[in-house]
C-alpha positions in Angstrom: 0.0 0.0 0.0 2.7 2.5 1.0 4.6 1.7 -2.2 1.8 3.3 -4.2 2.0 6.6 -2.4 4.4 8.2 -4.9 1.8 7.6 -7.6 -0.5 10.1 -5.8 1.9 12.9 -6.6 2.6 12.1 -10.3 1.5 14.1 -13.3 -1.3 11.7 -14.2 -2.9 11.9 -10.7 -2.6 15.7 -10.6 -4.2 16.2 -14.1 -6.8 13.4 -13.8 -8.0 13.9 -10.3 -6.5 16.7 -8.2 -7.1 19.5 -10.8 -10.8 18.7 -11.4 -11.4 18.4 -7.6 -9.7 21.8 -7.0 -11.7 23.4 -9.8 -14.9 22.0 -8.3 -14.1 23.3 -4.8 -13.4 26.8 -6.1 -16.6 26.7 -8.2 -18.5 25.6 -5.1 -17.0 28.4 -3.1 -18.0 30.9 -5.8 -21.5 29.5 -6.1 -22.1 29.8 -2.3 -20.0 33.0 -1.8 -22.7 34.4 0.4 -22.4 31.6 2.9 -20.2 31.8 6.0 -18.1 28.7 5.2 -17.3 30.0 1.7 -16.3 33.4 3.1 -14.0 31.7 5.6 -12.3 29.9 2.7 -11.7 33.1 0.8 -10.4 34.8 4.0 -7.9 31.9 4.5 -6.7 32.2 0.9 -6.2 36.0 1.0 -4.6 36.4 4.5 -1.0 35.7 5.1 -1.5 34.4 8.6 -3.9 31.8 7.2 -1.3 29.8 5.3 -1.5 26.9 7.8 -5.2 26.7 7.3 -4.6 26.8 3.6 -2.3 23.8 3.9 -5.1 21.9 5.6 -7.4 22.9 2.8 -5.0 21.5 0.2 -4.7 18.3 2.1 -8.5 18.0 2.2 -8.7 18.5 -1.6 -5.9 15.9 -2.0 -7.9 13.4 0.1 -11.0 14.1 -2.0 -9.0 13.5 -5.1 -7.9 10.1 -3.8 -11.5 9.2 -3.2 -12.3 10.3 -6.7 -9.5 8.1 -8.1 -11.0 5.1 -6.2 -14.3 5.6 -8.0 -12.8 6.2 -11.4 -13.8 2.8 -12.8 -17.4 3.2 -11.7 -17.6 6.7 -13.2 -16.4 5.4 -16.6 -18.7 2.4 -16.5 -21.7 4.7 -15.9 -20.8 7.1 -18.7 -20.0 4.1 -21.0 -23.5 2.7 -20.4 -22.8 -0.4 -18.4 -24.5 0.7 -15.2 -28.0 1.9 -14.3 -29.6 4.3 -15.1 -27.8 4.8 -18.4 -27.9 1.1 -19.2 -31.7 1.1 -19.1 -32.1 4.1 -21.4 -33.1 2.2 -24.6 -33.5 5.4 -26.6 -29.7 6.0 -26.2 -28.9 2.5 -27.5 -31.2 3.1 -30.5 -29.6 6.5 -31.2 -26.1 5.0 -31.2 -27.2 2.1 -33.4 -28.8 4.6 -35.8 -25.5 6.5 -36.0 -23.7 3.3 -36.8 -26.1 2.2 -39.4 -26.2 5.6 -41.1 -22.4 5.7 -41.4 -22.3 2.0 -42.5 -24.9 2.5 -45.2 -23.1 5.5 -46.6 -19.8 3.6 -46.6 -21.4 0.6 -48.4 -22.9 3.0 -51.0 -19.5 4.6 -51.7 -17.8 1.2 -51.8 -20.3 0.0 -54.4 -19.8 3.2 -56.4 -16.0 2.7 -56.3 -16.3 -0.9 -57.6 -18.6 0.3 -60.4 -16.6 3.4 -61.5 -13.1 2.0 -60.9 -10.5 4.6 -61.9 -13.2 7.2 -62.5 -14.2 7.2 -58.8 -14.0 10.9 -57.6 -11.2 11.8 -55.2 -13.7 13.6 -53.0 -15.8 10.5 -52.7 -12.6 8.4 -52.0 -11.7 10.8 -49.2 -15.2 10.6 -47.8 -15.1 6.8 -47.9 -11.7 6.6 -46.2 -12.9 8.9 -43.4 -16.1 6.9 -42.9 -14.2 3.6 -42.7 -11.9 5.2 -40.1 -14.8 6.6 -38.1 -16.6 3.2 -38.1 -13.6 1.4 -36.5 -12.7 4.3 -34.3 -16.2 5.2 -32.9 -17.9 1.8 -32.8 -17.0 -1.9 -32.1 -17.8 -4.0 -35.2 -20.2 -6.4 -33.5 -23.7 -5.2 -32.5 -23.5 -7.2 -29.3 -20.6 -5.0 -28.1 -22.2 -1.7 -28.8 -23.1 0.5 -25.9 -25.7 3.3 -25.5 -23.2 6.2 -25.3 -20.5 7.7 -27.6 -17.9 7.4 -24.8 -18.7 3.7 -24.3 -18.5 2.8 -28.0 -15.3 4.8 -28.4 -13.6 2.9 -25.6 -15.2 -0.5 -26.6 -13.9 0.0 -30.1 -10.2 -0.1 -29.1 -10.9 -2.7 -26.4 -12.0 -5.3 -29.0 -9.1 -4.4 -31.4 -6.7 -7.0 -30.0 -9.3 -9.7 -30.0 -10.3 -9.0 -33.6 -6.7 -8.8 -34.9 -4.8 -11.3 -32.6 -7.5 -13.3 -30.7 -6.3 -11.7 -27.4 -8.8 -10.4 -25.0 -7.5 -7.0 -24.1 -9.1 -6.6 -20.7 -7.7 -9.7 -18.9 -4.4 -9.6 -20.7 -3.7 -5.9 -20.2 -1.9 -6.4 -16.9 0.2 -9.1 -18.4 1.1 -6.9 -21.3 2.0 -3.9 -19.2 4.8 -5.8 -17.5 6.9 -5.5 -20.7 5.9 -2.0 -21.8 8.8 0.5 -22.0 8.8 3.3 -19.4 8.4 6.1 -22.0 5.5 4.4 -23.7 3.8 3.7 -20.4 4.2 7.4 -19.6 2.5 8.3 -22.8 -0.3 5.9 -22.0 -0.7 7.4 -18.5 -0.8 10.9 -19.9 -3.5 10.0 -22.4 -5.6 8.2 -19.7 -5.2 11.2 -17.3 -6.6 13.6 -19.9 -9.7 11.4 -20.3 -10.0 11.1 -16.5 -9.8 14.9 -16.2 -12.5 15.5 -18.7 -14.8 12.8 -17.2 -14.3 14.2 -13.7 -15.0 17.8 -14.8 -18.2 16.4 -16.5 -19.4 14.9 -13.3 -18.5 17.9 -11.2 -20.4 20.2 -13.7 -23.5 18.0 -13.4 -23.2 18.1 -9.6 -23.0 21.9 -9.8 -26.3 21.9 -11.8 -27.9 19.8 -9.1 -26.7 22.1 -6.3 -27.9 25.2 -8.1 -31.4 23.7 -8.5 -31.4 22.7 -4.8 -30.2 26.1 -3.8 -32.9 27.9 -5.8 -35.6 25.6 -4.5 -34.5 25.8 -0.9 -34.2 29.6 -0.8 -37.5 30.2 -2.5 -40.3 31.5 -0.3 -43.2 29.4 -1.4 -45.6 31.0 1.0 -45.0 34.4 -0.5 -45.7 32.9 -4.0 -49.0 31.4 -2.8 -50.1 34.6 -1.1 -49.1 36.9 -3.9 -51.7 38.4 -6.2 -49.2 38.3 -9.1 -47.2 35.0 -8.9 -45.2 35.9 -12.0 -44.0 39.1 -10.4 -43.1 37.2 -7.2 -41.0 34.8 -9.2 -39.2 37.7 -11.0 -38.6 39.5 -7.7 -37.0 36.3 -6.3 -34.3 36.3 -8.9 -32.2 39.1 -7.4 -28.5 39.5 -8.1 -27.4 36.5 -6.0 -30.1 34.1 -7.3 -29.6 35.4 -10.8 -25.9 34.6 -10.7 -26.8 31.1 -9.4 -29.1 30.6 -12.3 -26.5 31.7 -14.8 -23.9 29.5 -13.1 -26.3 26.5 -13.5 -26.8 27.2 -17.2 -23.1 27.5 -17.7 -22.5 24.3 -15.9 -25.0 22.5 -18.2 -23.1 23.8 -21.2 -19.7 22.8 -19.7 -21.0 19.3 -18.8 -22.1 18.7 -22.4 -19.0 20.2 -24.1 -16.6 18.4 -21.8 -18.3 15.1 -22.4 -17.9 15.5 -26.1 -14.3 16.6 -25.5 -13.8 13.4 -23.4 -14.9 11.3 -26.4 -12.3 13.0 -28.6 -9.6 12.3 -26.0 -10.5 8.6 -26.0 -9.3 8.2 -29.6 -5.6 9.0 -29.0 -5.7 7.0 -25.8 -7.1 4.1 -27.8 -4.4 4.4 -30.5 -1.8 4.0 -27.9 -3.5 0.9 -26.4 -3.7 -0.7 -29.9 -0.1 0.2 -30.6 0.9 -1.5 -27.3 -0.6 -4.8 -28.4 1.0 -4.5 -31.8 4.5 -3.9 -30.4 4.5 -5.8 -27.1 2.3 -8.9 -27.6 5.1 -11.0 -29.2 7.3 -10.3 -26.2 4.6 -11.4 -23.9 4.5 -14.8 -25.5 8.3 -15.2 -25.0 7.9 -14.1 -21.4 5.3 -16.8 -20.8 7.7 -19.3 -22.3 6.2 -19.8 -25.8 7.1 -19.2 -29.4 4.4 -17.6 -31.5 3.0 -20.0 -34.2 3.9 -19.3 -37.8 0.3 -18.8 -39.2 -2.1 -16.1 -38.2 -4.9 -18.6 -37.5 -2.7 -20.5 -35.1 -1.6 -17.3 -33.4 -5.2 -16.4 -32.8 -5.8 -19.8 -31.3 -2.8 -19.3 -29.0 -3.9 -15.9 -27.7 -7.5 -17.2 -27.3 -6.1 -20.0 -25.2 -4.0 -17.5 -23.1 -7.1 -15.3 -22.7 -9.1 -18.3 -21.4 -6.4 -19.1 -19.0 -6.5 -15.5 -17.6 -10.3 -15.4 -17.4 -11.4 -18.9 -16.5 -8.2 -20.5 -15.2 -8.3 -22.9 -18.1 -4.7 -24.2 -18.0 -2.6 -23.5 -21.1 -1.1 -26.8 -22.1 2.6 -26.4 -23.0 2.6 -29.5 -25.2 0.3 -27.8 -27.6 2.6 -24.8 -28.2 6.3 -24.5 -29.1 8.8 -23.2 -26.6 11.1 -20.4 -27.5 14.2 -21.4 -29.5 17.3 -21.4 -27.3 20.1 -19.3 -28.6 23.4 -21.1 -29.1 26.1 -19.8 -26.7 28.7 -17.8 -28.5 32.3 -18.6 -27.7 34.5 -15.7 -28.7 37.8 -17.7 -28.7 36.5 -20.5 -30.9 35.1 -18.0 -33.3 38.4 -16.3 -33.7 40.2 -19.6 -34.2 37.7 -20.7 -36.8 38.3 -17.5 -38.8 42.1 -17.9 -38.6 41.8 -21.5 -39.8 39.8 -20.4 -42.8 42.4 -17.8 -43.7 45.4 -20.2 -43.6 43.6 -23.1 -45.1 44.6 -23.8 -48.7 42.0 -23.0 -51.3 41.0 -25.0 -54.4 43.1 -22.6 -56.6 46.2 -23.2 -54.5 45.7 -26.9 -55.0 
């Protein structure tokens, strides 16, 4: 446990969790600036003698960031569409399926046109077709059973199934195995890409929470008895939105816009993260086989069978049978002295011409 403490001060943690938490706390203090606790926070931040209290504040934010990190997987699963209530929103699933079918139909139309026209196929149509094909594999998993009700979920699922489609390796159970051989600089790039996604996801959640708090603040502070007793309810509602309440309402509307925009931005950030994950399987999967004590088969079909067997072992504890797969070829030991003597013997040996 203590060995993981340095990870709570690295760049990925600060970008992914500490920064969104700090921004949320500052936004919260601004939203409730008329409350005594928020005024106390501002006083601590602006007075020199309050630096010790400010240190406690930073530690509290840091602790909240750690709790946020612990719930990261649940947050992603909710936005991906695995958990309730998003998983039960059938209209979202239909919308994503419609997006896929629309792009797929257009790509099929262009491919049929390209086959018909051959060399006369317009360059603009070729560019559109290439872009559509890239979007289909980047934004959606190919099988309908793997598609999820959200853009974020489909974008993540698309790169998760890449290794299975190409190599037969299930990316989720084999990722920890693969990460043991990833180079430090490449792992750093992976962490940075994941941290950017985490940051956007956390900002999205915090913006949604701000919206909820604004609604609760406006409802809680409204004098309902005044509205019921007023001769002109509309005028009573307008009078309620003074400067403070008006600012709260504007803040809520801004938070709604931020929530939507940052979510779409998070989806865009998933693509470079996914590219790195796919590259990791392309570059490091052969080394994983050697680490496990096996030589990769020669044919692509047998390789898919091998990685499928490895995946079953990781998921179901279905033992991988060594007799079914070749062991790595042992390198012959190199004797430097014998090599030198062999070269000298070749130099002094009589050739066919001499004879």
